[in-house]
N, C-alpha and C positions, 0 to 999 in steps of 0.2 A: 283501622277502619277509615275509609275516605269520607270526608265531609265537604259539602258544597259551600265553601266559603272562600272569600278572596284572601290574598296574602296577609292582609291586616286583620283577618278574623271576622270581617263584616259579612253580611248575607247578600250584599250586592256591590257592584262596582260603581254604579252611577249616582249613589246617594249624595256624596260630597259635592259632585259637580252639579247635580240638580239643585242643591241648596244654594251654591254660589250663583248659578245662573238665575234662579228665581229671585234672589236678593238684588240682582243687578237690573231687573225689569223696572221700567219707568212707565207709569206710576208703580209704586211698590205693590207687590202682590203677596198678601199673607197666605199662609197655608190653607186657610178656609176658602179663600177666593180661588186659589189654585185648584183645590178639590172641586169647586163649582165649575171651573173651566173644563176640567176632566169629565165631569158629568155631562156637559154639553156635547162631548165627543163620545159618549156612551161608556165611559170608564167609571165604575162605581167605587170610588175611594173617598174616604172622609179625611178630615184634618188630622186625625190620629194616625191614619195609615201613611199620610204624607210625612208626618214627623218621624215615624218608624223607618220609612224608606231613607230619609235624609240622614238619620243617625246609624244606618246600616243594620237595623234589627229585623228588617222585612225583606224577603225576596221580591224581585221585580220580574214580571212577565214581559215577553217581547211585545205584546200588545200594549202594555202600559208604557214601555220604553218608547215606542213609536209615538204615542200620544204626548208624552213629555216633550219629545223633540219638536213636534208640531207646535205645541203651545209656546215653547221657549224659542221658536224660530231658529232651531239649530239642527244638527244631524245626530243620529243615534251613535255614530262613531265618536262625535265630540263628547257625548254623555259618557261614553265608555273609556275615554282617554285618561291617562294618568295625570296630565298637567292641566 
């Protein structure tokens, strides 16, 4: 049976990149503050959802991916890249 997972077994491709880019923001943006920024864009996620996305335990919608890219000032392609 087919399962919707990436090659490493996680539920999303962007989680690791999201974590890396969020940590590089200056000033530092903790998960709770990132969730607050998402809520300003109309995306209702809390700190726990951000944590689950970053560790690959939660699926990500295209709407969420677009908001992540806007907040991190990057592209969705960058969030989906392997490097």
